[in-house]
C-alpha positions as CSV (number, residue, x, y, z in Angstrom):
1,M,-3.1,-16.9,77.9
2,L,-4.3,-17.2,74.4
3,K,-7.1,-14.3,75.2
4,L,-3.9,-12.3,76.4
5,I,-2.3,-12.8,73.0
6,I,-5.4,-12.0,71.1
7,K,-6.0,-8.7,73.3
8,L,-2.5,-7.9,72.1
9,F,-2.1,-8.9,68.8
10,V,-5.7,-8.6,67.3
11,K,-6.9,-5.1,67.1
12,D,-10.8,-4.6,67.3
13,S,-11.0,-8.3,68.0
14,E,-14.7,-7.9,68.4
15,N,-15.3,-7.1,64.9
16,V,-15.0,-10.5,63.3
17,T,-16.7,-9.8,60.1
18,D,-13.9,-7.3,59.3
19,Q,-11.4,-9.1,56.6
20,K,-8.3,-7.6,58.4
21,V,-9.4,-8.5,62.0
22,R,-10.2,-12.0,60.4
23,E,-6.8,-12.4,59.1
24,R,-5.2,-11.2,62.3
25,Y,-7.2,-13.8,64.0
26,G,-6.1,-16.5,61.5
27,V,-2.2,-15.5,61.9
28,V,-2.0,-15.3,65.8
29,L,-4.2,-18.8,66.0
30,S,-2.0,-20.5,63.5
31,G,1.2,-19.1,64.9
32,Y,0.4,-20.3,68.3
33,G,-0.5,-23.9,66.8
34,I,3.0,-23.9,65.4
35,F,4.4,-22.9,68.5
36,L,2.6,-25.9,70.7
37,N,3.1,-28.5,67.8
38,I,6.8,-28.1,67.5
39,L,7.1,-28.3,71.1
40,L,4.9,-31.6,71.3
41,F,7.1,-32.9,68.7
42,A,10.2,-32.3,70.5
43,I,8.7,-34.2,73.6
44,K,7.0,-36.9,71.9
45,Y,10.3,-37.8,69.8
46,V,12.3,-38.0,72.6
47,A,9.7,-40.0,74.5
48,G,9.7,-42.5,71.5
49,I,13.3,-42.9,71.1
50,L,13.6,-43.5,74.9
51,S,10.7,-46.4,74.8
52,A,11.5,-47.7,71.1
53,S,7.8,-47.4,70.3
54,I,7.0,-46.7,66.7
55,A,3.7,-45.5,67.7
56,M,5.2,-42.9,69.9
57,T,7.6,-41.6,67.0
58,A,4.9,-41.6,64.3
59,D,2.7,-39.6,66.9
60,A,5.7,-37.0,67.3
61,F,6.0,-36.6,63.2
62,N,2.3,-36.3,63.1
63,N,2.7,-33.3,65.4
64,L,5.6,-31.9,63.3
65,S,3.4,-32.2,59.9
66,D,0.7,-30.3,62.1
67,A,3.2,-27.4,62.4
68,G,3.4,-27.2,58.7
69,S,-0.4,-27.4,58.4
70,S,-0.6,-24.5,60.7
71,L,2.0,-22.5,58.5
72,I,-0.2,-23.3,55.5
73,S,-2.9,-21.8,57.3
74,V,-0.8,-18.6,58.2
75,I,-0.2,-18.6,54.3
76,G,-3.7,-18.9,53.6
77,F,-5.1,-16.1,55.6
78,K,-2.4,-13.7,54.4
79,F,-3.3,-14.5,50.8
80,A,-7.1,-14.5,51.4
81,G,-6.7,-11.2,52.8
82,K,-5.6,-9.5,49.6
83,K,-7.6,-7.1,48.0
84,P,-9.3,-7.7,44.9
85,D,-7.6,-7.0,41.5
86,P,-8.3,-7.0,37.9
87,D,-7.8,-10.6,37.3
88,H,-9.6,-11.5,40.7
89,P,-12.4,-8.9,41.0
90,Y,-14.2,-10.9,43.7
91,G,-11.0,-11.2,46.0
92,H,-9.1,-14.0,47.2
93,G,-10.9,-15.2,49.9
94,R,-11.3,-18.9,48.4
95,I,-7.9,-19.2,49.1
96,E,-8.7,-20.1,52.6
97,Y,-10.8,-23.1,51.4
98,I,-7.9,-24.3,49.4
99,A,-5.7,-24.0,52.4
100,G,-8.2,-26.0,54.4
101,L,-8.2,-28.6,51.5
102,I,-4.1,-28.8,51.9
103,V,-4.3,-29.2,55.5
104,S,-7.0,-32.2,55.1
105,L,-4.5,-33.7,52.4
106,A,-1.8,-33.5,55.0
107,I,-3.9,-35.4,57.5
108,I,-4.9,-38.2,55.0
109,L,-1.0,-38.3,54.0
110,M,0.1,-38.6,57.8
111,G,-2.5,-41.3,58.2
112,Y,-1.3,-43.3,55.3
113,E,2.2,-43.1,56.5
114,I,1.4,-44.5,60.0
115,V,-0.9,-47.3,58.7
116,R,2.2,-48.3,56.3
117,D,4.6,-48.3,59.3
118,S,2.4,-50.0,61.7
119,F,2.0,-53.1,58.9
120,K,6.0,-53.3,59.1
121,K,5.6,-53.2,63.3
122,I,3.2,-56.0,62.9
123,I,5.2,-58.1,60.7
124,H,8.4,-57.4,62.6
125,P,7.3,-56.7,66.3
126,E,10.0,-54.7,68.7
127,D,9.8,-54.8,72.2
128,I,8.6,-51.5,74.1
129,N,10.3,-49.9,76.7
130,F,7.7,-48.8,79.2
131,S,8.6,-45.6,80.9
132,Y,6.6,-43.8,83.6
133,V,8.0,-40.4,82.1
134,S,6.8,-41.2,78.5
135,V,3.5,-41.9,79.3
136,A,3.0,-38.9,81.4
137,I,4.5,-36.7,78.4
138,L,1.9,-38.6,76.1
139,L,-0.6,-37.6,78.6
140,A,0.5,-34.2,78.7
141,G,0.1,-34.2,74.7
142,V,-3.5,-35.3,74.9
143,L,-4.5,-32.3,77.2
144,V,-2.5,-30.0,74.8
145,K,-4.2,-31.4,71.8
146,L,-7.7,-31.3,73.4
147,Y,-7.0,-27.6,74.3
148,M,-6.1,-26.8,70.7
149,S,-9.0,-28.9,69.2
150,F,-11.3,-26.6,71.6
151,Y,-9.9,-23.1,70.9
152,L,-9.6,-24.0,67.2
153,R,-12.8,-24.8,66.7
154,H,-14.3,-22.1,69.0
155,Y,-12.5,-19.4,66.9
156,G,-13.1,-20.9,63.8
157,K,-16.6,-20.7,64.3
158,L,-16.4,-17.2,65.5
159,I,-14.8,-16.0,62.5
160,D,-16.4,-18.7,60.1
161,S,-13.1,-20.3,59.0
162,A,-13.0,-23.6,57.0
163,V,-9.1,-23.7,57.6
164,L,-9.4,-23.4,61.4
165,T,-12.1,-25.9,61.5
166,A,-9.8,-28.5,59.5
167,T,-7.0,-27.6,61.9
168,A,-9.3,-28.2,65.0
169,T,-10.3,-31.7,63.3
170,D,-7.0,-32.7,63.2
171,A,-5.9,-31.7,66.5
172,L,-8.9,-33.9,67.9
173,S,-7.8,-36.8,65.7
174,D,-4.2,-36.5,67.3
175,T,-6.0,-36.6,70.8
176,I,-7.5,-40.0,69.8
177,S,-4.4,-41.1,68.3
178,T,-2.2,-40.5,71.3
179,A,-4.6,-42.1,73.7
180,T,-4.5,-45.1,71.7
181,V,-0.7,-45.0,71.8
182,I,-0.8,-44.6,75.7
183,L,-3.2,-47.6,75.9
184,A,-1.1,-49.7,73.9
185,T,1.8,-49.0,75.8
186,V,0.3,-49.8,79.1
187,L,-1.3,-53.0,77.8
188,Y,2.3,-54.3,76.9
189,A,3.7,-53.3,80.3
190,V,1.1,-54.9,82.2
191,F,0.1,-57.9,80.2
192,G,3.0,-58.2,77.4
193,W,0.5,-57.9,74.6
194,R,2.2,-56.8,71.7
195,L,-0.5,-54.0,70.3
196,D,2.0,-51.3,69.3
197,G,1.4,-52.1,65.5
198,Y,-2.3,-52.7,65.8
199,S,-2.9,-49.6,67.7
200,G,-1.0,-47.8,65.0
201,L,-3.2,-49.3,62.4
202,L,-6.3,-47.7,64.3
203,V,-4.7,-44.4,64.6
204,G,-3.7,-44.1,61.3
205,A,-7.5,-45.3,60.1
206,L,-8.9,-42.4,62.6
207,I,-6.5,-39.7,61.2
208,I,-7.3,-40.7,57.3
209,F,-11.1,-40.6,58.2
210,A,-10.6,-37.3,60.0
211,G,-8.7,-36.3,56.7
212,L,-11.4,-37.3,54.3
213,K,-14.1,-35.6,56.5
214,S,-12.2,-32.5,56.8
215,A,-11.5,-32.4,53.0
216,K,-15.3,-32.8,52.2
217,E,-15.9,-29.7,54.5
218,T,-13.5,-27.5,52.6
219,V,-14.3,-28.9,49.2
220,S,-18.0,-28.1,49.5
221,P,-17.8,-24.5,49.6
222,L,-15.6,-24.5,46.6
223,L,-18.0,-26.5,44.6
224,G,-21.0,-24.3,45.8
225,E,-23.4,-25.1,48.7
226,P,-26.6,-23.5,50.0
227,P,-26.6,-21.0,52.3
228,T,-27.9,-22.0,55.9
229,A,-31.6,-21.6,56.8
230,E,-30.8,-19.2,59.2
231,F,-29.4,-16.8,56.5
232,I,-32.1,-17.2,54.5
233,D,-34.5,-16.4,57.3
234,K,-32.5,-13.2,57.8
235,V,-32.5,-12.2,54.3
236,E,-36.5,-12.8,53.9
237,A,-37.1,-10.8,57.3
238,I,-35.1,-7.8,55.9
239,V,-36.9,-7.9,52.4
240,T,-40.4,-8.5,53.5
241,S,-40.1,-6.0,56.2
242,Y,-40.8,-3.4,53.5
243,D,-44.6,-2.9,53.1
244,E,-44.4,-2.2,49.3
245,I,-42.4,-5.6,49.0
246,Q,-45.0,-8.4,48.3
247,G,-42.8,-11.6,48.6
248,M,-39.4,-12.7,47.2
249,H,-38.1,-15.7,45.2
250,D,-35.1,-16.4,43.1
251,L,-32.7,-16.0,45.8
252,M,-29.0,-16.8,44.9
253,V,-26.2,-16.7,47.2
254,H,-22.7,-16.6,46.0
255,N,-19.7,-17.4,48.4
256,Y,-16.4,-16.0,47.4
257,G,-14.7,-16.7,50.8
258,P,-15.7,-16.2,54.4
259,G,-17.1,-12.6,54.4
260,R,-17.4,-12.3,50.6
261,L,-21.1,-13.1,49.7
262,I,-22.8,-11.6,46.7
263,I,-26.7,-12.2,46.8
264,S,-29.4,-11.5,44.4
265,L,-33.2,-11.9,44.4
266,H,-36.5,-10.8,43.1
267,A,-38.6,-8.9,44.9
268,E,-42.4,-8.5,44.0
269,V,-43.8,-5.2,44.0
270,P,-47.2,-3.7,43.2
271,D,-47.5,-3.0,39.5
272,S,-49.6,0.1,40.3
273,G,-46.8,1.7,42.4
274,N,-44.8,4.5,41.5
275,I,-42.0,3.3,39.9
276,N,-39.4,5.9,41.4
277,E,-40.9,5.4,44.9
278,L,-40.6,1.5,44.5
279,H,-36.9,1.9,43.2
280,D,-36.3,3.9,46.4
281,V,-37.5,1.3,48.3
282,I,-35.5,-1.4,46.5
283,D,-32.3,0.6,47.3
284,N,-33.0,0.6,50.8
285,A,-33.6,-2.9,51.2
286,E,-30.4,-3.6,49.3
287,A,-28.4,-1.3,51.6
288,R,-29.6,-2.8,54.7
289,L,-28.9,-6.2,53.4
290,S,-25.3,-5.3,52.7
291,R,-25.2,-3.3,56.1
292,E,-26.6,-6.1,58.3
293,L,-25.4,-9.2,56.6
294,N,-22.0,-8.1,55.4
295,C,-22.7,-8.7,51.9
296,S,-23.0,-7.1,48.3
297,A,-26.8,-7.3,47.4
298,V,-28.7,-7.1,44.0
299,I,-32.4,-6.9,44.0
300,H,-34.7,-7.4,41.1
301,M,-38.0,-5.8,40.9
302,D,-41.0,-8.2,39.6
303,P,-44.1,-6.0,39.1
304,V,-47.3,-8.0,40.0
305,R,-51.1,-7.5,40.3
306,V,-52.0,-6.9,43.8
307,G,-55.7,-7.1,45.1
308,D,-57.4,-7.9,41.8
309,P,-59.8,-11.0,42.4
310,F,-59.6,-12.4,39.1
311,T,-55.9,-12.6,39.2
312,D,-55.9,-13.8,42.6
313,S,-58.3,-16.6,42.0
314,L,-56.2,-17.8,38.9
315,K,-53.1,-17.9,40.8
316,E,-54.4,-19.9,43.7
317,M,-55.8,-22.4,41.1
318,V,-52.3,-22.8,39.5
319,K,-50.6,-23.0,43.1
320,G,-53.0,-26.0,43.9
321,I,-52.1,-27.6,40.6
322,A,-48.4,-27.4,41.2
323,A,-48.5,-28.6,44.9
324,S,-50.6,-31.6,43.6
325,I,-47.6,-32.5,41.5
326,D,-45.4,-31.9,44.7
327,E,-46.0,-30.4,48.1
328,K,-42.8,-28.1,47.9
329,M,-43.5,-27.3,44.2
330,T,-44.5,-23.4,44.2
331,I,-45.0,-20.6,41.5
332,H,-44.2,-16.9,41.4
333,D,-43.9,-13.9,39.1
334,F,-47.9,-14.8,38.1
335,R,-49.5,-12.3,35.8
336,I,-52.2,-12.6,33.2
337,V,-52.4,-11.1,29.6
338,T,-56.1,-11.3,28.1
339,G,-56.9,-11.5,24.8
340,P,-60.1,-11.8,22.7
341,T,-59.6,-15.4,22.0
342,H,-57.5,-16.8,24.8
343,T,-55.8,-15.6,28.1
344,N,-52.3,-16.0,28.9
345,L,-51.2,-17.0,32.3
346,I,-47.6,-16.6,32.6
347,F,-45.5,-17.6,35.6
348,D,-42.5,-19.3,36.8
349,V,-42.6,-22.7,38.5
350,L,-39.8,-23.5,41.3
351,V,-39.2,-27.4,41.0
352,P,-37.7,-29.1,43.6
353,Y,-34.3,-31.3,42.8
354,H,-36.1,-34.3,44.0
355,V,-38.8,-34.3,41.7
356,K,-38.0,-36.9,39.1
357,M,-40.3,-35.3,36.1
358,S,-38.4,-33.5,33.4
359,D,-39.0,-29.8,32.9
360,D,-41.3,-30.8,30.0
361,E,-43.3,-33.1,31.9
362,V,-44.0,-30.9,34.5
363,I,-44.8,-28.1,32.2
364,E,-47.3,-30.4,30.3
365,N,-48.8,-31.6,33.4
366,I,-49.5,-28.0,34.7
367,K,-50.9,-26.9,31.1
368,K,-53.2,-30.0,31.0
369,E,-55.0,-29.3,34.7
370,V,-55.2,-25.6,33.7
371,Y,-56.9,-26.6,30.3
372,K,-59.5,-28.6,32.1
373,N,-60.6,-25.7,34.1
374,D,-61.1,-23.3,31.3
375,K,-60.1,-24.1,27.4
376,K,-59.2,-20.3,26.9
377,F,-56.4,-20.6,29.3
378,N,-52.9,-20.7,27.9
379,C,-49.9,-21.3,30.2
380,V,-46.7,-19.5,29.7
381,V,-44.2,-21.4,32.1
382,T,-40.5,-20.9,33.0
383,I,-38.9,-23.6,35.0
384,D,-36.6,-22.3,38.3
385,R,-34.8,-24.5,40.5
386,D,-34.3,-23.7,44.0
387,Y,-30.6,-22.5,44.8
388,V,-30.9,-22.4,48.5
389,N,-32.2,-25.7,49.4
390,R,-35.1,-24.3,51.2
């Protein structure tokens, strides 16, 4: 049924990188979720009243809050799809992350309320009216929530949506919570054990945990997280596919929302090459990155000496010194400037975050080791950080 709905309402559904297509997916899927959650609320509320179970009733209102969360998702997708304007030149894509965060906070709030009501139930226990119909309704609710969790996670991954992924987490926590309610009801009917309040505590704790996990996943892109290794490999494969480009470094990826990436990097090119021809190569690489990775790309050219034995030997020496400090420490932009009294070795050092030494200590250590090789060598070092966590 859902595939049919998508086919009817999401035009060009295969083109998931297109912002309008993503927006249609988000609105359709969230609208479908609103319908299912309202239906579940009505059914579970009736079941809770008939059985006098606070856990069932709480689970019903949890579904109602889920409908509200899906409404927030719809609003998030609509605002995220707005075009850039003078006040927001990078677009509004991050609103989708904010919508995901609101959904996560709603999950946590609902968990808190269930825990609070469950404590009251433990202090003042009430009989549970067992009903096969109520249990059957809750079992149907479990199946529906499992289905929702599956399709939301699937399409959330397909269109790279944090808010759909957060909603999928919510649906899965609902599945666990409802299953716990069913178990408590059956145990009371069979053994007379009053576990309604305790099961509610467990349900609330699970929901709070799911909400915190979901909040972390939505906040991380807002704070700034490194790109995936797969994305870095794609960038490197495209850039280094050009014979004129000797290597790349200083890759930075800025995420302004799904499908709104801005990347910049430095590409090393031979200093003996024709500047116009090399610029044309860089333009082609930028265009290919933008086309294949759906991003905006800027490449800075770094001229380097290629095929000079003296330069290559000094570069290998410095690389070895950096690696001796930490095996993941690397250098780039290496060049030399010779003079009558000394030779400047100019380069950047990429220092991993786990290295405890200060920048000055790193520079001093490298200078000391280079000086041991030849007292005429003077190091001009710039410290870089790894923004892609490679």
